[in-house]
C-alpha angles and dihedrals in degrees: 000000000000109000093191089071095062127042091202093058109140112186122222089204090227126137092271094047092225125169121260090231095049120121111193114220101177134341093223114027122018135056113247130242135240127240095212108108094229094051135064114179124042100249092196091063099043091094093054105041133035126248111246109257135202138176091266095048091051089052088052091054092048090049094048131339090214090055089054089049094052093049104035104029104027092032094222115161135175112251110251094244091058096051120113119270094249090058092046094051091043090054092049093048091050090049092048091052093048089052093047092049092054112278098123091170092080115094114223096186089046091058091046091052098039093049092039093229113187121239096253090053092050091049090051093055092042089053092048091049093048091052090046089055097041092048086060096235105196122223121194113241122237097053118138112225117227093356110184123256113214115174116178120200115189110149099098094138126272112283094354099100125024134150124255089262091055097252120138120259116260112174121200122200114194137194144124134258112226089221125358126196130181094266106018146016136224128218122198118209136177117198143152085222102045093168088074088070094047095055109094090208092058097044098042096100097056098035095044090050090054092047091050091053092060120029090194094069113103102179146352135221121218108209101195124181126191119239109243108247103185113137119237115238128223091253091050091053086072093040106040092170089063090056090050090050091052091051091048093051090050092052092048092047093056110017093163089062092056101034110048114229093010113182110196093195097049093034091227138116137193141076126267123225123186126223094242090058090073128073095230096175090053091055091045091051090047090057090053095048094046091046089055090047090052091048091052091047089054091052097049105026089253102154093126125181120255099214092186091068099048093094097029113042083137122012105295094351125118121223113268089225096052092107092057092051094044099047101022091231137100119229109221088207092063105026138043138178112262120256110268103234118185109236131189135191109290120251120215111285112267109204089202089066094050132078105261123193111241100172097157090068093041093243143081129236 
């Protein structure tokens, strides 16, 4: 531990000369955390161990290096109640499906309360779920819910890239499959622009990452649902159940509009993409290049702002962190420091420890 890199360094005077505030994440692969409430990452260890990466964090860096810095180094996150409505409804839909498919540990009301989802939003998702159930959407048994994605990238060239402590670079990219089967995986999405998740060019980063993590996967299925967009009337504000019923009737009247690729005979929906449709090596190389860019930014305080993305992180959507950049301050009403979860090197996935769909028996294991 190099105390000169952090003015808050408080030695424990042990044999390893660690800091009193240090939280070890992994001895081999991940930068540690800091116990101080205003900090997240251990800045003294950043030069010696990599930051954990994921498909979404890479997207953050490509959108704006400063955004990546706020989220991954400073650990600043928008409080759930202040997130945009699309993210709130997407979280609720994802939680509803997990519950429906067998994970009874998830708390639906907890999500509604924590994300402060308004009544009409809740009714929209309830109506979509009721239609999903009443249409008899079939799910193949044997899928592992939230199976981990662990992609290791090590071929950075001998002697070209090493950490400050001299160890070789071993980059880990993490994530979770929504449902993983022996030969394929399924991703569930909810969007007001569902075509974005059916365009192979726009989904290549996430899907190629998941294919790279497991060479046995042959294809994926994108199960994309459209966010209900019916407007609530004045009368329905006083009778929210009537609004939900109107949304439900609309979904049932045109299921193919709400569930992309809906097949009324097979009772399925979604679009299949095969492994060989993705340029896997291009995505792998992009991880390597972006990792090196992140490493260089850490060494020279190079997390610059990308001003062209401030008002357009998504089409027509401003960056959630624009206020921090503009005023150089963090509102405690809107933002918080991420929970500091102790993490260790992943072990090979054990299906027996995961929730597996066993629909033929009418139960989940």
